[in-house]
C-alpha positions as CSV (number, residue, x, y, z in Angstrom):
1,M,-25.2,-115.6,-140.5
2,Q,-23.9,-112.6,-138.4
3,L,-23.9,-112.5,-134.8
4,T,-25.0,-109.3,-135.0
5,R,-28.5,-110.0,-136.5
6,K,-29.7,-110.7,-133.1
7,L,-28.0,-108.8,-130.5
8,V,-29.4,-105.3,-132.1
9,A,-32.4,-105.2,-130.2
10,L,-31.7,-108.0,-127.7
11,A,-31.2,-105.3,-124.8
12,T,-34.9,-104.1,-125.3
13,A,-36.6,-107.5,-125.6
14,I,-34.9,-108.7,-122.5
15,M,-36.6,-106.0,-120.2
16,L,-40.0,-107.7,-121.5
17,V,-39.3,-111.1,-119.7
18,P,-40.5,-111.5,-115.7
19,V,-37.6,-113.0,-114.7
20,A,-38.4,-115.7,-111.9
21,L,-36.2,-118.0,-109.6
22,V,-36.4,-121.7,-110.7
23,G,-34.2,-125.2,-109.5
24,C,-32.3,-127.1,-112.2
25,G,-33.3,-130.3,-114.2
26,D,-32.4,-133.6,-113.0
27,D,-29.8,-136.0,-114.4
28,S,-31.6,-139.3,-114.6
29,A,-30.5,-141.9,-117.0
30,A,-31.2,-141.4,-121.2
31,I,-34.6,-142.6,-122.1
32,T,-35.6,-145.3,-123.6
33,P,-39.1,-144.5,-126.2
34,T,-42.1,-146.4,-125.2
35,G,-44.9,-144.2,-126.5
36,P,-45.6,-142.0,-128.7
37,P,-42.3,-139.1,-129.9
38,A,-42.6,-136.2,-127.7
39,E,-43.8,-133.2,-129.2
40,V,-40.8,-130.5,-129.2
41,S,-41.0,-127.3,-130.2
42,L,-37.1,-125.8,-132.1
43,V,-37.3,-122.0,-132.9
44,L,-34.0,-121.3,-135.1
45,D,-31.9,-118.5,-135.2
46,W,-32.0,-117.8,-138.9
47,F,-33.4,-119.4,-142.2
48,P,-32.5,-122.9,-142.7
49,N,-28.7,-123.1,-143.5
50,A,-25.6,-125.4,-143.8
51,D,-25.0,-124.5,-139.5
52,H,-28.3,-126.9,-139.3
53,A,-27.7,-129.7,-141.2
54,G,-27.6,-131.5,-138.6
55,I,-31.0,-130.6,-137.2
56,Y,-32.4,-131.3,-140.4
57,M,-30.6,-134.3,-140.9
58,A,-32.4,-135.6,-137.8
59,T,-35.7,-134.4,-138.8
60,S,-36.0,-135.2,-142.6
61,G,-34.3,-139.1,-141.4
62,G,-36.3,-140.1,-138.1
63,L,-33.4,-139.7,-135.9
64,D,-35.5,-137.7,-133.5
65,E,-38.4,-140.1,-133.3
66,K,-36.1,-142.8,-132.7
67,A,-34.5,-141.0,-130.1
68,G,-38.0,-140.3,-128.6
69,A,-39.1,-137.0,-130.1
70,D,-40.8,-135.6,-132.8
71,I,-39.1,-132.1,-133.6
72,T,-40.8,-129.0,-135.3
73,P,-37.8,-126.7,-136.4
74,S,-39.2,-123.1,-137.6
75,V,-38.0,-119.8,-138.5
76,P,-37.9,-117.0,-136.0
77,S,-40.2,-113.8,-137.1
78,D,-38.6,-111.6,-134.8
79,P,-35.0,-113.6,-134.1
80,T,-34.2,-110.8,-131.7
81,T,-37.0,-112.1,-129.7
82,T,-35.7,-115.6,-129.2
83,L,-34.5,-115.9,-125.8
84,T,-37.1,-114.0,-124.5
85,A,-39.9,-116.4,-126.3
86,I,-37.8,-119.3,-124.9
87,A,-37.9,-117.9,-121.0
88,A,-41.5,-117.4,-121.0
89,G,-42.3,-121.1,-122.4
90,K,-43.0,-120.2,-125.9
91,Q,-40.9,-122.6,-127.5
92,D,-39.1,-125.5,-125.9
93,L,-35.6,-125.5,-127.7
94,G,-34.1,-122.3,-129.4
95,I,-30.7,-121.1,-130.8
96,T,-28.7,-118.3,-129.9
97,Y,-25.2,-117.6,-129.7
98,A,-22.9,-117.9,-126.9
99,P,-21.8,-114.6,-126.5
100,E,-26.0,-113.4,-126.5
101,L,-26.8,-115.8,-124.0
102,L,-24.1,-114.2,-121.7
103,I,-25.8,-111.1,-122.1
104,A,-29.0,-112.0,-121.4
105,R,-28.3,-114.1,-118.2
106,S,-26.2,-110.8,-117.0
107,K,-29.4,-109.2,-117.2
108,G,-31.6,-112.2,-115.3
109,V,-33.2,-113.9,-118.3
110,P,-33.6,-117.9,-116.6
111,V,-32.4,-119.4,-120.0
112,K,-29.1,-121.4,-120.2
113,A,-27.1,-123.7,-122.8
114,V,-28.3,-127.3,-123.3
115,G,-25.7,-128.1,-126.4
116,A,-23.8,-126.3,-128.6
117,I,-24.4,-126.8,-132.4
118,A,-21.2,-125.1,-133.7
119,Q,-18.4,-125.3,-131.3
120,V,-16.3,-123.0,-132.4
121,P,-16.5,-118.7,-133.5
122,L,-18.0,-118.7,-137.0
123,N,-18.0,-114.8,-136.9
124,S,-14.9,-113.7,-138.9
125,I,-13.1,-110.6,-140.5
126,M,-13.3,-110.7,-144.3
127,A,-11.0,-108.5,-145.8
128,R,-10.6,-107.4,-149.7
129,S,-7.2,-109.4,-150.8
130,D,-6.7,-106.9,-153.8
131,R,-6.5,-103.8,-151.2
132,G,-3.4,-105.7,-149.6
133,I,-4.8,-107.2,-146.6
134,E,-3.8,-110.7,-145.6
135,R,-3.8,-110.4,-142.1
136,P,-5.4,-108.3,-139.0
137,R,-2.7,-105.6,-138.5
138,D,-3.2,-104.8,-142.6
139,L,-6.4,-103.7,-141.4
140,E,-4.5,-100.1,-140.2
141,G,-6.3,-96.7,-142.3
142,K,-8.6,-99.3,-143.8
143,V,-12.3,-99.3,-143.6
144,V,-14.1,-101.7,-142.0
145,G,-18.0,-102.5,-142.8
146,I,-19.9,-102.8,-139.3
147,A,-23.6,-104.0,-138.3
148,G,-23.2,-101.6,-136.0
149,V,-23.9,-103.6,-132.8
150,P,-21.2,-103.0,-128.9
151,S,-19.3,-106.5,-129.9
152,D,-18.1,-105.1,-133.2
153,R,-15.7,-103.0,-132.0
154,A,-14.6,-105.0,-129.3
155,L,-13.9,-107.9,-131.3
156,L,-12.0,-105.6,-133.8
157,D,-10.1,-104.3,-131.6
158,T,-9.2,-107.5,-129.9
159,V,-8.0,-109.0,-133.5
160,V,-6.3,-106.3,-134.4
161,K,-4.0,-105.7,-131.5
162,A,-3.5,-109.5,-130.8
163,D,-1.7,-109.4,-134.6
164,G,0.6,-106.3,-133.6
165,G,-1.5,-103.8,-135.2
166,D,-3.1,-100.6,-133.6
167,P,-6.6,-100.8,-133.5
168,A,-6.7,-97.0,-133.4
169,T,-5.4,-96.8,-136.7
170,V,-9.2,-98.9,-138.8
171,R,-12.2,-97.1,-139.3
172,T,-15.1,-98.5,-139.3
173,K,-18.6,-97.9,-141.2
174,V,-21.9,-99.2,-140.2
175,V,-23.5,-100.8,-143.4
176,G,-26.3,-102.9,-141.2
177,Y,-26.5,-106.6,-142.2
178,S,-25.1,-105.9,-145.8
179,L,-21.8,-106.8,-145.0
180,A,-20.5,-109.4,-147.6
181,P,-22.5,-107.3,-150.3
182,S,-20.8,-104.1,-149.1
183,L,-17.4,-106.2,-149.2
184,A,-18.4,-107.9,-153.0
185,A,-19.0,-104.0,-154.1
186,G,-16.0,-103.0,-152.7
187,K,-17.7,-100.0,-150.8
188,V,-15.3,-101.3,-147.4
189,D,-11.9,-102.6,-147.6
190,A,-13.3,-105.8,-144.9
191,V,-16.2,-106.6,-142.9
192,I,-16.5,-108.1,-139.6
193,G,-19.4,-110.0,-138.5
194,A,-19.9,-112.4,-141.6
195,Y,-19.5,-116.2,-141.2
196,W,-16.5,-117.8,-143.0
197,N,-18.7,-120.8,-143.8
198,I,-21.7,-119.0,-145.1
199,E,-20.3,-116.0,-146.5
200,G,-17.1,-116.8,-147.4
201,P,-18.1,-120.4,-150.1
202,D,-20.4,-117.8,-151.0
203,L,-18.0,-114.7,-151.9
204,R,-15.4,-117.3,-153.5
205,M,-18.0,-118.6,-155.9
206,K,-18.7,-114.9,-156.8
207,D,-15.0,-114.3,-157.6
208,V,-14.2,-111.7,-154.7
209,P,-10.9,-111.6,-153.6
210,V,-11.2,-112.5,-149.8
211,T,-8.9,-112.9,-146.7
212,I,-10.6,-114.9,-144.4
213,M,-9.2,-114.3,-140.3
214,K,-10.8,-116.3,-138.1
215,L,-11.5,-114.4,-134.9
216,D,-10.1,-117.3,-132.2
217,D,-6.4,-117.3,-134.3
218,Y,-6.1,-114.1,-133.3
219,G,-6.9,-113.2,-129.3
220,V,-10.5,-114.1,-128.8
221,P,-11.3,-116.5,-126.7
222,Q,-12.7,-120.1,-128.5
223,Y,-16.6,-120.2,-128.1
224,D,-19.9,-122.1,-129.2
225,E,-21.0,-119.7,-131.6
226,L,-24.8,-121.5,-131.9
227,V,-26.2,-123.0,-128.9
228,L,-29.4,-124.7,-128.2
229,V,-31.2,-122.9,-125.2
230,A,-34.0,-123.7,-122.8
231,S,-35.3,-122.1,-120.1
232,E,-34.5,-123.2,-116.7
233,D,-38.0,-124.5,-115.9
234,A,-38.3,-126.8,-119.1
235,I,-34.5,-128.1,-118.1
236,R,-37.1,-128.8,-114.7
237,E,-40.3,-130.0,-115.9
238,K,-39.6,-131.6,-118.8
239,P,-36.2,-132.9,-118.6
240,G,-37.5,-136.1,-120.6
241,A,-38.8,-134.6,-123.7
242,L,-35.6,-132.4,-123.8
243,R,-32.9,-135.0,-123.4
244,A,-34.6,-137.1,-126.6
245,A,-34.5,-133.9,-128.4
246,L,-30.9,-133.5,-127.9
247,A,-30.2,-136.9,-128.3
248,G,-31.5,-137.3,-131.4
249,I,-30.0,-133.5,-133.1
250,A,-27.0,-135.1,-131.5
251,A,-27.4,-138.3,-133.8
252,G,-28.4,-135.7,-136.7
253,Q,-25.0,-133.9,-136.3
254,D,-23.2,-137.3,-136.8
255,A,-25.3,-138.3,-140.1
256,A,-24.3,-134.8,-141.4
257,V,-20.7,-135.5,-140.8
258,G,-20.9,-138.9,-142.2
259,N,-22.8,-138.2,-145.2
260,A,-22.3,-134.4,-146.4
261,G,-24.8,-135.1,-149.8
262,A,-27.6,-136.5,-147.7
263,A,-27.2,-133.1,-145.8
264,V,-27.5,-130.8,-148.3
265,D,-30.4,-132.8,-149.7
266,A,-32.0,-132.2,-146.5
267,L,-31.7,-128.9,-145.9
268,K,-32.7,-127.8,-150.0
269,E,-36.1,-129.7,-148.8
270,A,-36.3,-127.7,-145.5
271,N,-35.8,-124.3,-147.4
272,P,-36.7,-124.6,-151.3
273,D,-35.4,-120.6,-151.4
274,I,-31.7,-121.3,-150.3
275,A,-29.1,-120.8,-152.5
276,T,-28.2,-124.1,-154.0
277,A,-24.9,-123.3,-155.7
278,P,-22.5,-122.6,-152.9
279,L,-24.4,-124.9,-150.4
280,P,-22.5,-128.5,-151.2
281,A,-19.2,-125.5,-149.9
282,Q,-21.1,-124.4,-147.4
283,V,-22.0,-127.5,-145.6
284,S,-18.5,-129.2,-146.3
285,D,-16.9,-125.9,-144.4
286,T,-19.4,-126.3,-141.4
287,L,-19.4,-129.9,-140.7
288,P,-15.5,-129.8,-139.1
289,A,-17.4,-126.7,-136.8
290,L,-20.4,-129.3,-135.7
291,V,-18.5,-132.0,-134.3
292,P,-14.7,-131.0,-134.0
293,D,-11.9,-133.5,-133.8
294,G,-11.8,-135.0,-131.2
295,S,-15.3,-133.9,-129.3
296,A,-18.8,-135.4,-129.8
297,P,-22.2,-133.5,-131.0
298,L,-23.5,-131.0,-129.0
299,R,-20.3,-130.8,-126.4
300,M,-19.8,-127.9,-124.4
301,D,-16.4,-126.8,-122.5
302,A,-17.4,-125.1,-119.5
303,G,-13.7,-123.8,-119.1
304,Q,-14.0,-121.8,-122.6
305,W,-17.3,-120.4,-121.3
306,D,-16.0,-119.2,-118.3
307,A,-13.1,-117.3,-120.5
308,L,-15.6,-116.1,-122.8
309,A,-17.5,-114.4,-119.7
310,R,-14.0,-112.9,-118.7
311,W,-13.4,-111.6,-122.2
312,M,-17.1,-110.0,-122.3
313,T,-16.5,-108.4,-119.1
314,E,-13.4,-107.2,-119.8
315,N,-14.6,-105.9,-123.0
316,G,-17.8,-103.6,-121.4
317,L,-20.2,-106.3,-122.8
318,V,-21.7,-107.2,-120.0
319,T,-21.7,-105.7,-116.7
320,G,-22.2,-107.1,-113.1
321,E,-21.0,-111.4,-112.3
322,V,-21.3,-113.5,-115.1
323,S,-20.4,-117.0,-114.9
324,G,-20.0,-119.3,-117.9
325,E,-20.3,-122.2,-116.6
326,A,-23.3,-121.3,-114.4
327,A,-24.4,-120.5,-118.6
328,I,-24.8,-123.6,-119.5
329,D,-26.4,-127.7,-118.4
330,A,-24.9,-130.5,-119.8
331,S,-27.2,-133.0,-117.5
332,L,-29.2,-133.4,-120.6
333,L,-27.0,-134.7,-123.1
334,P,-26.4,-138.2,-124.0
335,E,-23.7,-139.5,-122.0
336,G,-20.9,-139.2,-124.9
337,S,-21.4,-135.7,-125.0
338,R,-21.4,-134.5,-121.3
């Protein structure tokens, strides 16, 4: 579930995409379906899991078709190429991460976020509580497992420093994508990059003593962990289909929040290989991130995006001028989510 899964090869993949200057989509009123639903392809960020509860509530319950779209989700053959595939028009919608989108846009890739699937950071630091780690500054002198992408160190340093610790005393060890297994086996004292709503319940079920530290509690700006993205061409040329798809997914998000048990069943149907034991806890932990209190499904906050862009620039994760507000387009969202 890590942000790092797709950042590793992103820069290389981005270079393969031709960049075109295109206009933005219109902001016409929400459509009322009058004919057959529009076919809309959606490439996920990973295999179906609790993060996708709203999507599969929409597709399994016909909420997408009721809104005028026939959404076909798919698992990416290579998650690092999602944004390039979207930019090239090979998929209508895709799921990616807010930081990754800003990196892509800083390199000229013409894609925008059109809705937020998870409206809070899911990335976290998980530490073994049996090694005396209860808060970020306790990581001084400890070894933190990382996947090995540039954001790892910037996030870790920000969190430790915000808690009054000295980041220079924290050692890192590259463990690739074996973050949770490495922590469970005691090969590292902590990891960064695991999702508190996915790996967290799984580790607790395995009786691994963990302390979970959410990044936005310690200096990292609040941001949308998972976002729906579309190319600027698609936003301009097929706003009706995208608007209908977003309305269906928004209805699915609400439906999942209202019926967690049905969301679990929808995910089991979508992914027969999903680990069923931790799934109810994962869905329960995830739903408040999909539609936080006081928010609405898929809502995005331009101010948060600008704050994230500034933080990424200050930490050398993007070069040149990048605007958070310019990276999002809320015009196709249901009116209550704009």
